[in-house]
N, C-alpha and C positions, 0 to 999 in steps of 0.2 A: 338217563331215563330207564335204564335196564331194571328188570325186577330182581336181578341176581342178588342185590344187597339189602333188599327191603326187610328181610327177616333177621339180619345180623343185629344183635343186641347193641353193639357199640357204634353202629352207623345210624345217624339220625334220619328219620323219614319225615320230610318237611312239607308242610303247607304253611307258608310264611305268615299268613294272618292268624294262625293258631299257635304254632310252636317255633316261630322264626328265631326266637331268642336262643335256641339250641345251637345255631350256627354262627353266632357272634364270636369272633376270634377263634373259630374252629377251622382246622386246616386239613381235614381228612376227606374221605368220600362222603358225599351227601346223596341220599336216595330220594327219588322223585316218585310219588305215589301213583296208583292207578287213577285214571280220570274219573271213573265211577265213584271211587272213594272220595276224591277231592270235593266234588259237588255236594256230596251227602254230609261230610263232616263239617263243612263251612257253617251251615245253619245249626247243626247239632251241637257244635262247640259253644255257640251263643246260648242255646237252651240249656246245655249242661252247666254252664256257669250260674244260671239262674235257679235251676231246679234239680240238679244232680241226676244225670242220665244213668239209667240202669239197664235198659233193654232196647234193642232195635229189631224190628221185623221189616224187611225191605224187599220189594220186587222191582227189578230193573227192566227197562225196555231199551236196549242198547243198539245204536245204529251200526251199520256195516262198516263205516269208516273206522270203528274201533278195531277192526281186523286189518287195517291198513289198506293200501291201494288195491290189493287183490280182493278184499271184501267188496269194495265199490265196483270193481270190474265184474265180479261174480253176479251181483244184483242186476247191474245194467245188462249183462249178457242174457240173463234169464228173462228180463223184461222184453228183450228182443227175440225171445222164442227159443233160446238155447236151453237144453235140459241138463247140462253138465252141473254137477254139484259144486264145483269150484272148491272153495276153502271151508265149506260147511258140510255137516253130516246129512243134511236134508236140503231140499230146495228152499231158498230163502224168499223168493218173490211170492207175494200173496200168502205168506206163511209166517209163523213165529217158531223159534227153536229154543226150547228151555235148556240149552246147554251152551256154555261158553268155556272152552277149554276141556281137557279130559276130566272124567269123573275119578274122584279119589275113593279110597276104601270106605270112607265114612258116608259116601253117597253124595257129598257136595262136589261141585265142579271146581276147577282151579280158580275161576273168576270169583266164585262165592267164597273160597278160602281166602283170597286176597282181601275181599271186603271185610271179613272177620278180623284177621290179624292186623290189617292196616288201620282200621278204625280204632282198635284197642291201643295200638302203638301211638298214633298221632294224637289221640285225645288223652293219652296217658291214663287209660282206664283198663288195666289188664283183666279185670273181672267183668267187664262189660259183656252182656249177652247179645250176640248178633246172629240173627237167623235170616240169611239172604236166599233169594231165588233170582238168578240172572238169566235174562232172556234176550236173544238176538231177534231184532225186528227189521222189516224191509224199509228202513229209513236211511238216507245217505249220511246225514250229519245230525248230531244231537242225541244225548242220552236222557231218558226220562226215568224217574223213580217214584214209586208209591211207598211212603215211609210211615211207619207206626213206631212211636217212641214212648217208653215209660220212664217215669222219674220218681225219685225218692220223695221230693217235696211237691206240695200242691201247686198246680200250674195256674197262673193268672193269665188268661188268654189275651187280654188287652195289653198287659205288660210284655208278653212274648212277641206280639205283633210289633210293638214300638221298638223293641230291642232289635228285631230283624230289619226293620225299616232303616235303622241307623247303623247297621253293620257294614263293614267293608266287604266288597266283592259279592254282596248279596242284593238282589232286587226282590222286594216283597210286593206281591200283587194282591190287593185286597178284594177287588170286585171282578176280577177277570183271571185268566190263567194263560200261561205261556205254553206253546207247543214247539216241537223241534223246528217246524217250518218257519216260525217267527223269530228264531234266534239270530239269524244273520251272523254278524261278526262279534257278537257280545262275548265278553270275557267273564260274565257274572254267573252266579248260581241263582236261579229263580225259584222262589218259594211261593206256592199258590195253594189255595183251598185249605188254609190252615184252620184246624178245628179240633175240638176235644175228641179224644178217642173213646174208650169204654167208660172212662171216668175222668175226674179232674186231676188225675196223676198221669195222664197220657195225652198225646197229641197225634194227629194224622195230618200229612200234607203231601202235596204234589211238587216234585222237584225236577227241574229241567235245566240243562246246560249244554253248550256247544263243546263236545268232548275234545275236539281238536284245538280249540282256543283255550278254554279253561283248564283242559287237561295238560298233557305233556308240555306243550310249547309255552303257554303263558306262565304256568307254575314254575317251570325251569328258569324263565327270565326273572320272575319275582325272587326266586332263591338267589340268583346271581346279584340282583340289585341289593337285596337285604345284606348279603355277605359283604359286598363292596362298601356299603355304607358303614358297616361295623368296623371296617378297616380304614375308614376315612378317605376312600377313593372316589366317593360321590358326594 
């Protein structure tokens, strides 16, 4: 699950529902993506097949568990009155922090950089335009994302909804929406409030997932299962 190999051209970066074919009969290192990327590209891959994805603008609202156990400890300590910053550059309790990772020379944070190159690599869209803003929020578990996507082809909203309803590892919510508090132990990426964007070549939606379940842990297990099946071991 290390980020060390994700940018290596010869090492596959895998979300099994999208590009699992790349690891069939493959015997090298397999990279596991960032949890915030996984939940976003699952629905976008479905929409890309239908309408040819060209651009993503995404704002994330990422829980403190994305920083590991120390992130959780920091939030809980501050809620109990301690004023130590812990693992964050600002107090996280009753606050939001528009920085995840160090800032790069281009003004993007390390987490934003991951969303850009990981989306391009997993979706096999090297020219995909991705403009992310990643934000840490005082929630224990569950990442949320507000996503705007543009496409080359005209979007049929009814068709898009049906495709998402029938997709693996996606739960489409038509008349309600998911929040981090309601996720519990779900392994799925929830798509809610799906609607046209500025025109019928664009869509907006709300995306929520349990970053601990859908992210590192479950995706790694899915990679193992997919590879084992390709070798006839399952």
